[in-house]
C-alpha positions in Angstrom: -19.2 -45.8 5.2 -17.6 -45.3 8.6 -14.2 -45.3 7.0 -15.4 -42.5 4.7 -16.8 -40.6 7.6 -13.6 -41.0 9.6 -11.7 -39.8 6.6 -13.9 -36.7 6.2 -13.5 -36.0 9.9 -9.7 -36.2 9.5 -9.8 -33.9 6.5 -11.7 -31.3 8.5 -9.2 -31.6 11.4 -6.3 -31.1 9.0 -7.9 -28.1 7.3 -8.7 -26.6 10.7 -5.1 -27.0 11.8 -3.9 -25.4 8.6 -6.3 -22.4 9.1 -5.1 -21.9 12.7 -1.5 -22.1 11.5 -2.1 -19.5 8.8 -3.8 -17.2 11.3 -0.6 -17.1 13.5 2.0 -14.4 12.9 5.3 -15.5 11.4 7.5 -15.3 8.4 6.6 -16.8 5.1 9.1 -19.7 5.4 8.1 -20.5 9.0 4.5 -20.8 7.8 5.5 -23.1 4.9 7.5 -25.3 7.3 4.6 -25.6 9.7 2.2 -26.5 6.9 4.4 -29.4 5.6 4.8 -30.7 9.2 1.0 -30.6 9.8 0.2 -32.4 6.5 2.8 -35.1 7.1 1.6 -35.6 10.7 -2.1 -35.7 9.7 -1.7 -38.0 6.8 0.8 -40.2 8.7 3.5 -39.9 6.0 7.2 -39.4 6.6 7.6 -36.7 3.9 5.6 -33.7 2.8 7.1 -31.2 0.4 5.9 -28.0 -1.3 7.4 -27.0 -4.7 6.5 -23.6 -6.0 7.1 -22.0 -9.5 10.0 -19.6 -9.5 9.4 -18.8 -13.1 7.2 -20.2 -15.9 9.4 -23.3 -16.4 11.1 -23.9 -13.1 9.9 -25.4 -9.8 11.8 -25.0 -6.5 11.6 -27.0 -3.3 10.4 -24.3 -0.9 9.5 -26.3 2.2 9.8 -29.9 3.4 9.1 -32.2 6.3 11.3 -35.4 6.0 13.7 -34.5 3.2 17.1 -32.9 4.0 16.5 -29.3 5.1 19.6 -28.0 3.2 17.9 -28.9 -0.1 15.2 -26.2 0.5 15.6 -23.4 -2.1 18.5 -25.4 -3.6 16.6 -28.2 -5.4 15.1 -27.0 -8.7 13.6 -28.8 -11.7 12.1 -28.0 -15.0 8.4 -28.6 -15.8 8.2 -32.2 -17.0 11.3 -33.3 -15.2 10.9 -36.1 -12.7 7.6 -37.0 -11.1 7.1 -33.6 -9.6 7.7 -32.0 -13.0 5.2 -34.4 -14.6 2.5 -33.4 -12.1 3.2 -29.7 -12.9 3.1 -30.3 -16.7 0.1 -32.6 -16.8 -1.8 -30.8 -14.0 -3.1 -34.1 -12.5 -2.1 -36.3 -9.6 0.5 -39.0 -9.8 0.1 -41.9 -7.2 2.7 -44.6 -7.2 3.7 -47.3 -4.7 7.1 -47.7 -6.4 8.2 -44.2 -7.5 11.7 -45.2 -8.7 10.1 -47.5 -11.3 7.9 -44.8 -12.7 8.5 -43.4 -16.1 10.6 -40.2 -15.9 11.6 -40.7 -12.2 14.5 -38.5 -11.4 16.6 -39.0 -8.2 17.7 -35.8 -6.4 20.7 -36.9 -4.3 20.7 -33.7 -2.3 17.2 -34.4 -0.8 17.8 -37.8 0.6 14.6 -39.2 -0.9 16.1 -42.5 -2.0 14.6 -44.3 1.0 11.0 -43.4 0.2 9.1 -45.8 -2.2 5.6 -44.4 -2.3 4.8 -41.0 -3.9 1.7 -38.9 -4.2 1.9 -35.5 -5.9 -1.0 -33.2 -6.7 -0.9 -29.8 -8.5 -1.2 -26.6 -6.6 -3.4 -24.5 -8.9 -6.0 -21.8 -8.9 -8.4 -21.3 -11.7 -6.1 -22.8 -14.3 -3.0 -21.0 -13.1 -0.2 -23.3 -12.1 1.4 -22.4 -8.8 3.3 -25.5 -7.7 3.1 -29.1 -6.6 2.3 -30.7 -3.2 3.9 -34.0 -2.5 3.7 -36.7 0.3 6.1 -39.7 0.4 6.4 -42.8 2.6 9.0 -45.6 3.1 6.2 -48.2 2.9 5.6 -49.3 -0.7 1.9 -48.6 -1.1 -0.5 -46.7 -3.2 -2.5 -43.9 -1.5 -6.2 -44.5 -1.3 -8.8 -42.5 -3.3 -9.8 -40.6 -0.2 -6.2 -39.7 0.6 -5.7 -38.4 -2.9 -8.9 -36.4 -2.6 -7.9 -35.0 0.8 -4.5 -33.9 -0.5 -6.2 -32.2 -3.5 -8.4 -30.2 -1.1 -5.3 -29.2 1.0 -3.5 -28.2 -2.2 -6.4 -26.0 -3.1 -6.1 -24.2 0.3 -2.4 -23.8 -0.2 -3.1 -22.3 -3.7 -5.5 -19.8 -2.2 -3.0 -18.8 0.5 -0.2 -18.5 -2.1 -2.4 -16.1 -4.1 -3.3 -14.1 -1.0 0.3 -13.7 0.0 0.1 -15.8 3.2 3.7 -17.1 2.6 5.1 -13.6 2.1 5.2 -12.4 5.7 8.3 -10.3 6.2 10.6 -12.8 4.5 12.5 -11.1 1.6 13.0 -14.5 -0.1 9.2 -14.9 -0.4 8.2 -11.3 -1.0 7.8 -11.6 -4.8 4.0 -12.0 -5.0 2.2 -9.0 -6.3 5.1 -6.7 -5.4 8.1 -7.2 -7.7 8.3 -5.8 -11.3 6.9 -8.2 -14.0 7.2 -7.9 -17.7 4.7 -9.5 -20.1 5.0 -10.1 -23.8 1.9 -10.2 -26.0 0.6 -9.4 -29.5 -0.1 -5.9 -30.8 -3.8 -5.2 -31.2 -3.5 -1.5 -31.6 -0.2 0.5 -31.7 0.6 3.3 -29.2 2.3 3.8 -25.8 0.5 4.5 -22.5 1.3 4.7 -18.8 -1.3 4.5 -16.1 -2.8 2.5 -13.2 -4.4 -0.9 -13.5 -8.2 -1.1 -13.7 -9.4 -4.7 -13.6 -12.5 -5.0 -15.7 -13.8 -8.0 -13.8 -12.0 -8.3 -10.5 -11.6 -11.8 -9.3 -13.6 -12.9 -6.3 -11.3 -13.0 -3.2 -12.1 -15.9 -0.9 -10.8 -15.4 2.7 -12.9 -18.1 4.5 -11.5 -21.2 3.0 -12.1 -23.6 5.9 -15.5 -23.9 7.7 -16.3 -25.5 11.1 -19.9 -26.3 10.3 -20.4 -28.3 7.1 -24.1 -28.4 7.5 -24.4 -24.6 7.6 -22.1 -24.4 4.6 -24.2 -26.9 2.7 -27.3 -24.8 3.4 -25.5 -21.7 2.1 -24.5 -23.5 -1.0 -28.0 -24.8 -1.8 -29.5 -21.4 -1.2 -27.0 -19.8 -3.6 -27.5 -22.4 -6.2 -31.3 -21.9 -6.0 -30.7 -18.2 -6.6 -28.4 -19.0 -9.5 -31.1 -21.3 -11.1 -33.7 -18.6 -10.8 -31.5 -16.1 -12.5 -30.8 -18.5 -15.4 -34.6 -19.2 -15.7 -35.2 -15.4 -15.7 -32.6 -15.0 -18.5 -34.3 -17.8 -20.5 -37.8 -16.2 -20.1 -36.4 -12.8 -21.2 -34.7 -14.5 -24.3 -38.1 -16.1 -25.1 -38.2 -17.2 -28.7 -35.2 -15.2 -29.7 -32.0 -16.3 -31.3 -31.6 -20.1 -31.2 -27.8 -20.0 -30.4 -28.4 -17.7 -27.4 -31.1 -20.0 -26.2 -28.8 -23.0 -26.6 -26.1 -21.3 -24.4 -28.7 -20.5 -21.8 -30.1 -24.1 -21.9 -26.5 -25.3 -21.3 -26.3 -22.9 -18.3 -29.5 -24.4 -16.9 -28.2 -27.9 -17.5 -25.1 -27.2 -15.5 -27.0 -25.3 -12.8 -29.1 -28.4 -12.3 -26.2 -30.9 -12.6 -26.3 -33.4 -9.7 -22.7 -34.3 -10.3 -21.6 -30.7 -9.9 -23.6 -30.4 -6.7 -22.4 -33.7 -5.3 -18.7 -32.9 -5.8 -19.1 -29.5 -4.1 -21.0 -31.1 -1.2 -18.2 -33.6 -0.8 -15.7 -30.8 -0.7 -17.7 -29.1 2.1 -18.0 -32.4 4.0 -14.2 -32.5 4.0 -14.0 -29.1 5.6 -14.1 -26.4 2.9 -16.3 -23.4 2.9 -19.1 -23.2 0.3 -17.0 -20.6 -1.6 -13.8 -22.7 -1.5 -15.8 -25.8 -2.7 -17.2 -23.9 -5.7 -13.7 -22.6 -6.6 -12.2 -26.0 -6.3 -14.6 -27.3 -8.9 -14.0 -24.2 -11.1 -10.3 -24.9 -11.0 -10.9 -28.4 -12.1 -13.0 -27.2 -15.0 -10.3 -24.7 -16.0 -7.7 -27.5 -15.9 -9.8 -29.7 -18.1 -10.3 -26.8 -20.5 -6.6 -26.7 -21.2 -6.5 -30.4 -22.3 -9.8 -30.6 -24.3 -9.2 -30.2 -28.1 -12.9 -30.3 -29.0 -14.1 -26.7 -29.4 -17.7 -27.6 -28.4 -16.6 -29.2 -25.2 -14.3 -26.3 -24.4 -17.3 -23.9 -24.8 -19.3 -26.0 -22.4 -16.5 -26.0 -19.9 -16.4 -22.2 -20.3 -20.1 -22.1 -19.6 -19.4 -24.0 -16.3 -16.6 -21.6 -15.5 -19.0 -18.6 -16.0 -21.6 -20.2 -13.9 -19.1 -20.8 -11.1 -18.2 -17.1 -11.2 -21.8 -16.1 -10.9 -22.3 -18.6 -8.0 -19.1 -17.2 -6.2 -20.5 -13.6 -6.5 -23.8 -14.7 -5.0 -22.0 -16.5 -2.1 -19.5 -13.7 -1.3 -21.7 -10.7 -2.2 -18.7 -9.4 -4.3 -20.3 -8.0 -7.5 -18.6 -6.5 -10.4 -18.6 -3.2 -8.6 -16.0 -3.6 -5.8 -16.3 0.0 -4.6 -12.9 0.9 -6.1 -12.8 4.2 -8.0 -11.7 4.3 -11.6 -8.2 5.9 -11.6 -7.6 9.1 -13.6 -5.3 7.3 -16.0 -6.9 3.8 -16.2 -5.3 0.9 -18.1 -7.9 -1.7 -18.4 -6.9 -5.4 -17.8 -9.2 -8.3 -18.5 -9.2 -11.9 -19.8 -11.4 -10.6 -22.6 -14.0 -7.9 -23.2 -17.0 -7.4 -25.5 -17.3 -4.3 -27.8 -20.3 -3.0 -25.8 -18.5 -3.1 -22.5 -15.4 -1.5 -24.0 -17.4 1.3 -25.6 -19.1 2.0 -22.3 -15.7 3.3 -21.0 -15.4 5.6 -24.0 -12.1 7.5 -24.3 -11.4 7.3 -20.6 -9.0 4.5 -21.0 -5.3 5.1 -21.6 -4.6 1.5 -22.7 -6.1 -2.0 -22.8 -4.3 -5.3 -22.0 -6.1 -8.7 -22.6 -5.1 -12.2 -21.8 -7.0 -13.4 -24.8 -8.4 -11.6 -27.9 -7.1 -11.3 -31.5 -6.0 -8.6 -33.9 -9.4 -8.8 -35.6 -11.6 -9.2 -32.5 -14.4 -6.9 -31.7 -12.4 -5.4 -28.9 -9.5 -4.7 -31.3 -11.9 -3.1 -33.8 -13.2 -0.7 -31.0 -9.7 -0.1 -29.7 -8.5 1.0 -33.1 -11.6 3.2 -33.6 -10.9 4.9 -30.2 -7.1 5.0 -30.9 -6.4 3.2 -27.6 -3.2 1.1 -27.4 -4.1 -2.5 -27.1 -2.0 -5.6 -26.3 -3.5 -9.1 -26.6 -2.3 -12.5 -25.3 -0.6 -11.1 -22.2 -0.8 -14.5 -20.4 -1.5 -14.6 -16.7 -1.6 -10.8 -16.3 -5.1 -10.9 -14.7 -3.8 -13.1 -11.9 -0.7 -10.9 -11.3 -2.1 -7.4 -11.6 -4.0 -5.7 -8.8 -6.2 -2.6 -9.0 -4.0 0.5 -8.7 -0.7 -1.1 -9.8 1.4 1.2 -12.0 1.7 -0.2 -15.5 3.4 0.8 -18.8 2.1 -0.4 -22.1 4.2 -0.5 -25.2 1.9 -1.1 -28.1 4.7 -0.8 -30.6 6.6 -3.8 -29.3 3.8 -5.7 -27.5 5.4 -5.4 -24.1 3.8 -4.6 -20.7 5.8 -3.5 -17.6 3.8 -4.1 -14.4 5.1 -2.3 -11.4 8.2 -1.2 -13.3 11.6 -0.4 -11.8 12.5 3.3 -11.8 15.1 2.9 -14.6 12.5 1.2 -16.9 9.9 3.8 -16.1 12.4 6.6 -16.8 13.3 5.2 -20.2 9.7 4.6 -21.0 8.7 8.2 -20.2 11.5 9.4 -22.4 10.0 7.4 -25.2 6.5 9.0 -24.5 8.1 12.4 -24.5 9.6 11.8 -27.9 6.2 10.7 -29.2 4.6 13.9 -27.8 7.3 16.1 -29.4 6.8 14.4 -32.7 3.0 15.0 -32.5 3.7 18.7 -32.0 5.8 18.7 -35.1 3.0 17.2 -37.1 0.5 19.8 -35.9 2.5 22.5 -37.8 1.8 20.7 -41.1 -1.8 19.8 -40.4 -3.2 22.3 -42.9 -0.5 21.7 -45.5 -0.9 19.3 -48.4 1.1 16.0 -48.6 3.1 17.3 -51.5 6.3 15.3 -52.4 9.5 16.9 -53.6 8.7 15.9 -57.2 5.3 17.6 -57.1 3.0 14.6 -56.4 0.1 15.3 -54.1 -1.2 12.4 -52.0 -4.7 12.6 -50.5 -4.7 11.3 -46.9 -8.0 10.2 -45.5 -8.9 8.7 -42.2 -10.7 5.5 -41.1 -13.6 5.8 -38.6 -16.4 3.7 -37.1 -17.9 5.9 -34.3 -19.3 9.4 -34.0 -16.5 10.0 -31.5 -13.9 9.6 -34.3 -15.3 12.5 -36.4 -13.6 15.4 -34.4 -10.3 13.8 -35.6 -11.3 14.7 -39.2 -10.3 18.3 -38.5 -7.6 17.7 -35.8 -5.6 15.2 -37.9 -5.7 17.2 -41.2 -7.5 14.3 -43.0 -9.2 15.3 -46.3 -12.1 13.0 -45.7 -13.2 9.6 -44.3 -11.9 6.9 -46.6 -13.6 4.1 -44.6 -16.5 4.4 -42.2 -17.1 1.0 -40.6 -20.9 0.6 -40.2 -20.8 -2.8 -38.4 -19.9 -1.4 -35.0 -23.4 -0.2 -34.5 -24.6 -3.7 -35.2 -22.0 -5.5 -33.0 -22.5 -3.5 -29.8 -26.3 -4.2 -29.6 -28.2 -7.2 -28.4 -30.7 -7.0 -31.3 -30.8 -5.7 -34.8 -30.8 -1.8 -34.9 -33.8 -0.1 -36.4 -33.6 1.7 -39.8 -34.6 5.0 -38.2 -31.8 4.7 -35.6 -29.2 4.0 -38.3 -30.5 6.9 -40.5 -30.2 9.3 -37.6 -26.6 8.1 -36.9 -25.5 8.3 -40.5 -27.0 11.8 -40.8 -25.0 13.0 -37.8 -21.9 11.5 -39.3 -22.4 13.5 -42.5 -23.2 16.6 -40.5 -20.0 16.2 -38.5 -17.9 15.7 -41.7 -18.9 19.2 -42.7 -19.2 18.4 -46.4 -16.0 16.3 -46.6 -16.4 12.9 -48.4 -17.4 10.0 -46.2 -17.1 6.5 -47.7 -19.6 4.3 -45.9 -18.7 0.6 -46.0 -21.8 -1.6 -45.9 -22.2 -4.2 -43.2 -19.0 -6.2 -42.9 -19.7 -9.1 -40.6 -18.8 -12.8 -40.5 -15.4 -14.3 -40.0 -14.2 -12.8 -36.7 -17.1 -10.3 -36.4 -20.3 -12.2 -35.4 -23.5 -10.5 -34.4 -24.7 -11.7 -31.0 -28.3 -12.0 -32.3 -27.5 -13.8 -35.6 -27.1 -17.5 -35.8 -23.5 -18.4 -36.2 -22.7 -20.8 -38.9 -20.1 -23.4 -38.0 -17.4 -23.0 -40.7 -14.0 -24.8 -40.9 -12.4 -21.5 -42.1 -14.5 -18.4 -41.4 -12.1 -16.0 -43.0 -12.8 -17.7 -46.3 -16.4 -18.3 -45.6 -19.8 -16.6 -45.2 -18.9 -13.0 -44.6 -19.3 -9.3 -45.7 -21.1 -8.9 -49.0 -21.9 -12.7 -49.1 -24.0 -12.3 -46.0 -25.7 -9.1 -47.4 -26.6 -10.8 -50.7 -28.0 -13.9 -48.9 -30.0 -11.6 -46.5 -31.2 -8.9 -48.9 -33.7 -7.5 -46.3 -30.8 -6.5 -44.1 -28.8 -5.0 -46.9 -31.7 -3.0 -48.3 -32.6 -1.8 -44.8 -29.1 -0.4 -44.3 -29.0 1.1 -47.8 -32.3 2.8 -47.2 -31.0 4.2 -43.9 -27.9 5.6 -45.8 -30.0 7.2 -48.5 -32.4 8.8 -46.0 -29.5 10.1 -43.9 -28.0 11.8 -47.0 -31.1 13.4 -48.2 -30.0 15.4 -51.2 -26.3 15.5 -50.0 -23.7 13.5 -51.9 -23.4 9.9 -50.7 -20.5 7.4 -51.1 -21.1 3.7 -50.5 -18.7 0.8 -50.9 -19.4 -2.9 -50.8 -16.9 -5.0 -48.8 -15.1 -8.3 -49.9 -16.3 -8.4 -53.5 -14.7 -11.5 -55.0 -16.2 -11.3 -58.5 -17.9 -8.7 -60.6 -21.4 -10.3 -60.4 -21.5 -9.7 -56.6 -21.0 -6.0 -57.2 -23.7 -5.8 -59.9 -26.2 -7.6 -57.6 -25.5 -5.3 -54.7 -25.7 -2.3 -56.9 -29.1 -3.6 -58.1 -30.3 -3.6 -54.5 -29.2 0.1 -54.2 -31.0 1.0 -57.5 -34.2 -0.7 -56.1 -33.9 1.3 -52.9 -33.5 4.6 -54.8 -36.5 3.9 -57.0 -38.6 3.1 -53.9 -37.6 6.3 -52.1 -38.5 8.3 -55.2 -41.9 6.6 -55.4 -42.5 7.6 -51.8 -41.6 11.2 -52.6 -38.5 11.2 -50.5 -35.4 13.2 -51.5 -32.4 11.2 -52.9 -28.8 12.2 -53.1 -27.8 14.5 -55.9 -24.7 12.4 -56.5 -23.9 8.9 -55.5 -20.5 7.2 -55.7 -20.7 3.4 -55.6 -17.4 1.5 -55.1 -16.1 -1.9 -54.2 -13.4 -3.0 -51.8 -10.8 -5.2 -53.5 -9.7 -7.6 -50.8 -9.3 -10.8 -52.8 -6.8 -11.4 -55.6 -9.6 -12.7 -57.9 -11.1 -9.2 -58.3 -7.9 -7.8 -59.6 -8.5 -9.9 -62.7 -12.1 -9.0 -63.3 -13.1 -7.8 -66.8 -12.6 -4.2 -67.9 -16.3 -3.7 -67.8 -16.2 -4.1 -64.0 -13.5 -1.4 -63.6 -15.5 0.9 -65.9 -18.7 0.2 -63.9 -17.4 1.1 -60.4 -17.0 4.8 -59.4 -14.0 3.8 -57.3 -12.0 0.9 -55.9 -10.6 0.8 -52.4 -8.0 -1.9 -51.7 -8.6 -3.5 -48.3 -4.9 -4.1 -47.6 -5.3 -6.2 -44.4 -7.4 -8.9 -46.1 -5.7 -8.7 -49.5 -2.3 -9.4 -48.0 -3.5 -12.4 -46.0 -5.1 -14.0 -49.1 -2.1 -13.1 -51.4 0.3 -14.8 -49.0 -2.2 -17.4 -47.7 -1.3 -16.3 -44.2 -4.1 -15.9 -41.7 -3.8 -12.5 -40.0 -5.3 -14.0 -36.9 -2.5 -16.6 -36.7 0.4 -15.3 -34.7 2.7 -18.0 -36.1 2.4 -16.7 -39.7 0.9 -13.2 -39.8 4.3 -11.5 -39.4 6.1 -13.8 -41.7 5.3 -11.9 -44.9 6.4 -8.4 -45.7 4.1 -5.8 -47.3 7.2 -4.6 -49.2 7.7 -8.0 -50.7 8.6 -7.4 -54.3 5.9 -9.8 -55.6 3.2 -8.1 -53.6 4.2 -4.6 -54.7 4.3 -5.7 -58.4 0.7 -7.2 -57.9 -0.5 -3.9 -56.4 1.2 -2.0 -59.3 -0.8 -4.1 -61.8 -4.0 -2.9 -60.1 -2.9 0.7 -60.2 -2.2 0.3 -64.0 -5.6 -1.2 -64.6 -7.4 1.6 -62.7 -5.4 4.2 -64.6 -6.3 2.6 -67.9 -10.0 2.7 -67.1 -10.0 6.0 -65.3 -11.1 4.4 -62.0 -10.4 6.2 -58.8 -8.2 4.0 -56.5 -7.3 4.2 -52.8 -5.4 2.0 -50.4 -7.1 1.4 -47.0 -5.5 -0.6 -44.1 -2.9 -0.7 -41.4 -0.1 -0.5 -43.9 -1.4 2.9 -45.3 -0.7 4.3 -41.9 2.9 3.0 -41.6 5.2 5.8 -43.0 7.7 3.6 -44.9 4.9 1.4 -46.4 2.9 4.5 -47.2 5.8 6.0 -49.1 6.2 2.8 -51.2 2.5 2.7 -51.9 2.6 6.3 -53.1 5.8 5.5 -55.2 4.0 2.7 -57.1 1.1 5.0 -58.0 -1.5 5.2 -55.1 -2.7 8.8 -54.8 -5.3 8.2 -52.0 -4.4 6.5 -48.7 -6.8 5.9 -45.8 -5.5 5.3 -42.3 -6.2 5.8 -38.6 -6.2 9.5 -37.7 -3.0 9.3 -35.5 -1.0 8.1 -38.5 -1.8 11.0 -40.8 0.8 13.3 -39.3 3.8 10.9 -39.5 2.9 9.8 -43.0 2.5 13.4 -44.3 5.7 14.5 -42.6 7.7 11.9 -44.5 5.9 12.3 -47.8 6.8 16.0 -47.9 10.5 15.0 -47.7 10.8 12.4 -50.5 11.1 12.2 -54.2 8.7 9.5 -55.3 10.4 8.9 -58.6 13.7 8.2 -56.9 12.0 5.8 -54.5 10.2 4.0 -57.3 13.6 3.4 -59.0 14.9 1.9 -55.7 11.9 -0.5 -55.6 12.3 -1.5 -59.3 16.0 -2.1 -58.7 15.2 -4.5 -55.8 13.0 -6.5 -58.2 15.6 -6.6 -60.9 18.2 -7.8 -58.4 16.0 -10.6 -57.3 15.5 -9.4 -53.8 12.5 -10.9 -52.0 11.7 -7.6 -50.3 12.4 -3.9 -51.2 12.4 -2.9 -47.5 16.2 -3.0 -47.0 16.9 -1.0 -50.1 14.1 1.5 -49.2 15.4 2.0 -45.7 18.9 2.5 -46.9 17.8 5.0 -49.5 15.8 7.0 -46.9 18.7 6.9 -44.4 21.1 8.3 -47.0 18.7 11.2 -47.5 18.9 11.9 -43.7 15.2 11.3 -43.1 14.4 10.1 -39.5 11.9 7.2 -39.6 
């Protein structure tokens, strides 16, 4: 026990010496050199070295006590290379009494380390972000004790915090990269568009400045008081949830379990006993949880670790008093940056945002759905941007290429602004044709409709020149709430939508949930492949009460006005007939109650699965219209998950096989006199839109911003000639018609 107490006392002394050193003025390199000297002296080792990441894959020796000084800023290694590289890759300590015998050992002759047998390396990390490796070495062939490993991990955590806070920058140009130099990030495109503005961090990270504490007893009291407050807040959340959704209660029960975890408290108390402040102890455990999250394959365990991560954030905000509101003002041109964000939170910003950049997310996530509805450029999977960006940083977002420029150089910014100016000029050109029809050179008129999901979208109906709303997504009103919306609320909303449309056709898609769109108040079914599972019309038919409630709201909203309803994800004709039966029931009930019903009702189906294309003729004769949901149909045709970045771009919409399949659907609808439209991202891409029109589609539905570019090009082409180009590509055995189409358009002098 006395040995442990002595060790804890030594740890506190070491941390105090580090704190005092960091408080002294000096250049970044001088501070790093002093730190390695202090650690080596306190731990009685001949060597202490600090390796920091210079880029995502390269570590550089930035300071050392004991190795050759001339190796500093010269010795570099890749992640996974040597013992230091292994520590960086695996994010766990390596403790060896005979380092040269270890697997992967690499001797660096320029360092002079051949005389040192023992090796202890620990990762320098903060909240899952790899920053570097801290190493001590000795000539004596021995393994370091558990207490020594623990002490070095605590020191590494302090070094990580100081690295993040810029303590090693000073006035040394060689170390002045942190949060100052330009950085480029590549991610996935969630919503196209370009934007320039200033960073607004949706959930600013807690900044800890008091890493080291002199009074462990006082810090322990602070920790216990904060944890008690945290437990009370979790209990309050549970009491409010009451007997609500079982899944929500399960999450809150997990919160309570972690909040009452003795192991969690014991580890934080041990960190405090070694000299850390209460805040630093919490964050040290949070970093450990984040590191474990990266290696746990089981999704359930990952979710539980995320629960612990969230609880740690709550505890840090209690300890520091740093709430979500930091006092910073939203800039005039905010570009929101976050790890992830829910649809309700995103909607609360409205159209104030110029752009959105997320570390996580997916092309079909709730955030992406809302971003598309608001026409805000969105980039997903921009890894590490939340740790690099600071509120107020200037940022450029290229949603066409999936690129972010943070603190861009002047030349990059100038080129980017030229691109934005070209976009603005093109938009002005589209305004001049807003009221003109999309009439092709060979006399074919294509009706261009817009997609919507919010009341805020409806002004675009006039501004974009759209002839109607080809798709109104009704699920957004369900996704952004914590409980099921009331029928009267929905009826009032749908009525306002019809009012705003001013008599133009609005096709309401019934509730399309499941797969990537999960209601927070509905129990989530665990499915191996949700995209092929319980979703859309399947949910509605299994929960007829919800379907009838929504249909009743739509009928009441319309009154006697015409009403257009379409059912999503119909895979076989019987599903459409059953859904139509529910609508017939609702209409009869409304008439019995003496309520007005629409004078005309169009009832359609969304064709999003190849199976429906081969339904009997009776089905095509029964529906008033069919709308092809291009996004889903393409992923099922090619068996390529549109959420999977590895495959979703692999298959081309202008693949000859896919175009021939679509053409078969056009022919079937023509034979039965069934109205047909194409709805999806591809309808809004000019080249794809031209080809869809060439194979026979006469109604296209897209986001409002795409209508101008599509109409502009349609008015310049001869669809018959383009159809011949597509047919020739098929006869010549080409996999895709894209190359031939682009060549044809280029010869015609049309700018794409």
